[in-house]
C-alpha positions in Angstrom: 3.5 10.3 -24.1 7.0 10.2 -25.9 10.1 11.1 -24.1 9.5 14.7 -24.9 6.7 15.0 -23.8 7.9 13.8 -21.0 9.8 16.0 -19.9 7.8 18.9 -20.8 5.3 17.6 -18.6 7.7 17.2 -15.3 9.7 20.0 -16.0 6.1 21.6 -15.3 5.2 19.8 -12.6 8.8 20.9 -11.2 7.7 24.9 -11.8 10.3 25.2 -14.2 10.2 27.0 -17.6 11.9 25.7 -21.0 14.3 28.5 -20.1 15.1 27.6 -16.7 15.4 23.8 -17.3 18.3 24.7 -20.5 20.3 26.8 -18.2 20.0 23.9 -15.7 21.4 21.7 -18.0 23.7 24.0 -19.9 21.9 24.1 -23.6 20.0 26.5 -25.5 16.4 27.0 -24.9 15.4 26.7 -28.9 17.2 23.0 -28.3 15.5 22.2 -25.7 12.5 23.1 -27.0 12.9 21.2 -30.2 14.0 18.1 -27.4 10.5 18.6 -25.9 8.4 18.8 -29.1 10.4 15.5 -30.4 12.1 17.2 -32.9 15.6 16.4 -31.4 15.3 13.2 -29.6 18.1 13.4 -26.9 21.4 10.9 -26.5 21.1 9.2 -23.2 23.7 11.2 -21.6 21.5 14.0 -22.1 18.4 12.0 -20.2 21.3 11.6 -17.6 21.5 15.0 -17.0 17.9 16.0 -17.1 16.9 13.3 -15.0 19.6 15.1 -12.5 18.3 18.5 -12.9 14.8 17.2 -12.6 15.8 15.0 -9.7 14.3 11.4 -10.8 15.6 8.2 -11.9 16.5 8.4 -15.4 14.9 5.1 -16.3 11.7 7.2 -15.7 11.6 8.2 -19.4 11.1 4.6 -20.5 9.2 3.3 -18.0 5.6 2.6 -18.3 3.7 1.6 -15.4 0.3 0.2 -15.9 -2.6 1.5 -13.5 -5.0 -1.5 -13.4 -8.6 0.7 -13.1 -7.4 4.0 -15.0 -4.9 2.9 -17.7 -5.6 6.4 -19.6 -3.5 8.3 -16.7 -0.5 6.1 -16.3 1.1 8.7 -17.4 0.3 10.9 -14.4 1.0 7.6 -11.9 4.3 7.1 -13.5 5.3 10.6 -12.3 4.3 9.9 -9.0 6.4 6.3 -9.1 9.4 8.4 -9.7 9.2 11.3 -7.4 11.0 9.7 -4.5 11.4 11.4 -0.9 15.2 9.2 -0.4 17.9 9.8 1.8 20.8 9.3 2.2 22.0 9.0 5.7 26.0 9.7 7.6 26.9 5.9 7.0 26.1 6.4 3.2 23.1 4.8 3.1 20.2 5.8 0.9 16.8 4.8 2.5 13.2 5.1 1.3 11.0 6.9 4.2 7.7 6.0 4.5 5.0 8.8 3.3 2.1 9.5 5.3 -0.9 11.1 2.8 -4.3 12.7 4.5 -7.5 10.8 4.1 -9.9 13.0 3.1 -13.8 12.5 3.1 -16.1 14.8 0.7 -17.2 16.5 4.0 -13.4 17.6 5.0 -12.6 18.9 1.5 -15.8 20.9 1.8 -14.9 22.3 4.8 -11.1 22.8 4.1 -12.7 24.6 1.0 -13.5 28.1 2.6 -10.4 28.8 3.7 -7.7 30.5 1.7 -5.3 28.0 2.8 -6.7 25.0 1.2 -3.9 23.3 0.7 -2.2 23.9 3.9 -5.2 22.8 5.5 -5.3 19.3 3.3 -1.7 18.8 3.9 -2.0 18.9 8.0 -5.0 16.8 8.4 -5.4 15.0 11.5 -6.1 11.3 10.2 -3.8 9.7 7.3 -2.6 6.6 5.6 0.5 5.5 5.1 0.8 5.8 0.9 1.0 2.5 -1.8 5.4 1.9 -1.8 5.5 3.8 -5.1 4.3 6.7 -4.1 7.1 9.0 -2.1 5.6 12.2 -2.8 4.0 14.7 -0.2 1.8 16.5 -2.6 -0.7 14.0 -2.7 -3.9 13.0 -1.0 -5.9 9.9 -0.4 -9.9 10.1 -0.7 -12.6 7.1 -0.8 -14.9 7.2 -3.7 -18.2 7.9 -2.1 -20.7 6.5 -5.2 -20.9 4.5 -7.9 -20.7 7.3 -10.7 -16.9 6.1 -12.0 -18.0 2.7 -11.9 -16.2 -0.1 -13.4 -12.8 2.1 -13.2 -13.2 3.5 -9.4 -15.7 1.7 -7.9 -17.6 3.1 -4.3 -15.4 2.7 -1.4 -11.8 2.2 -3.5 -9.2 4.6 -2.4 -7.7 7.0 -5.0 -4.7 8.8 -4.5 -4.9 12.5 -5.7 -1.9 14.7 -6.9 -2.2 18.6 -5.4 0.3 19.5 -7.9 -0.5 17.9 -11.3 -2.0 19.9 -13.6 -5.3 18.2 -14.5 -5.9 17.8 -18.4 -8.5 17.1 -20.6 -10.1 13.5 -20.6 -8.2 13.4 -17.4 -9.8 12.0 -14.2 -10.0 15.0 -11.9 -11.8 15.5 -8.4 -13.8 18.6 -8.9 -15.2 20.8 -5.9 -17.6 23.6 -6.4 -18.7 26.8 -4.7 -21.2 25.2 -3.1 -19.1 22.5 -1.1 -19.9 19.5 -3.6 -16.9 17.0 -4.1 -17.5 14.6 -7.4 -14.7 12.7 -8.9 -15.5 12.7 -12.9 -13.3 12.8 -17.3 -12.8 16.3 -17.3 -13.4 18.1 -20.8 -13.0 21.8 -20.9 -15.0 23.6 -23.2 -14.0 27.5 -23.3 -15.5 29.5 -20.5 -17.0 25.9 -19.3 -16.0 22.5 -17.7 -17.9 19.5 -18.7 -17.2 16.6 -16.0 -18.2 12.7 -17.6 -19.1 9.8 -15.2 -17.8 6.1 -16.2 -20.8 5.4 -15.2 -23.5 6.2 -17.4 -26.6 6.0 -15.1 -24.9 9.5 -13.6 -25.5 12.5 -15.3 -23.0 14.5 -17.2 -22.5 17.7 -15.5 -21.5 21.3 -17.2 -20.2 24.2 -15.0 -18.7 27.7 -15.6 -15.3 28.2 -14.5 -16.0 30.3 -11.8 -18.3 27.5 -10.5 -15.2 25.5 -9.7 -13.7 25.9 -6.4 -10.7 23.6 -6.9 -9.4 20.9 -9.5 -7.1 17.9 -8.7 -5.8 15.5 -11.2 -6.7 11.7 -9.7 -3.3 9.7 -10.2 -4.1 6.7 -8.6 -6.4 3.8 -7.7 -5.6 2.1 -4.9 -8.4 -0.4 -3.9 -11.1 -0.7 -1.7 -10.5 -0.6 1.9 -6.9 0.4 1.4 -5.2 1.9 4.4 -7.7 0.4 7.0 -6.5 -0.9 10.5 
């Protein structure tokens, strides 16, 4: 993912249009569009202005963290890495607060699916874990892989971090919730009005569902390992 694509994806994550961000950085919409599309590489000065407008560290645009288990979703991990929950105290010292994430089971997610306030219920779930040190966003939850369908990318029993804000993308790993309450983690491929969910472990079937059969889709952004967050 190049710098322009990162700006565009981060802008979308923040809920900003191209015109909205261009106003924040005092540039025209066509100019910002040319930056995002890679036709006009931004200067370091402009990157600092964009970083301030999007509330991230400027080195977000050049940082390339790796993901030990799912390298092809490192760009989403990249986003979480720089969404900080920093607060400056009256003494002028900046501190990073610990973030706690809801820890859900398949049954929890299925139970919340019947509510129109699903995300609100997820975020108020009683069972929580301390987020990994580099995850400082509250817009995520933790989930334990229930089966072997994604081995070796994600092993059964490993905990994953799931974003509630990032738009799921083709060839990305997602957590899908069907209308029947089934929960699965697979690689997503959109095929017109259908979604195809492919496991990493070929002993499990590829599942095809109509878009209308899917209650919710979330991006899986990080694998943190088996037993993470246990006492």
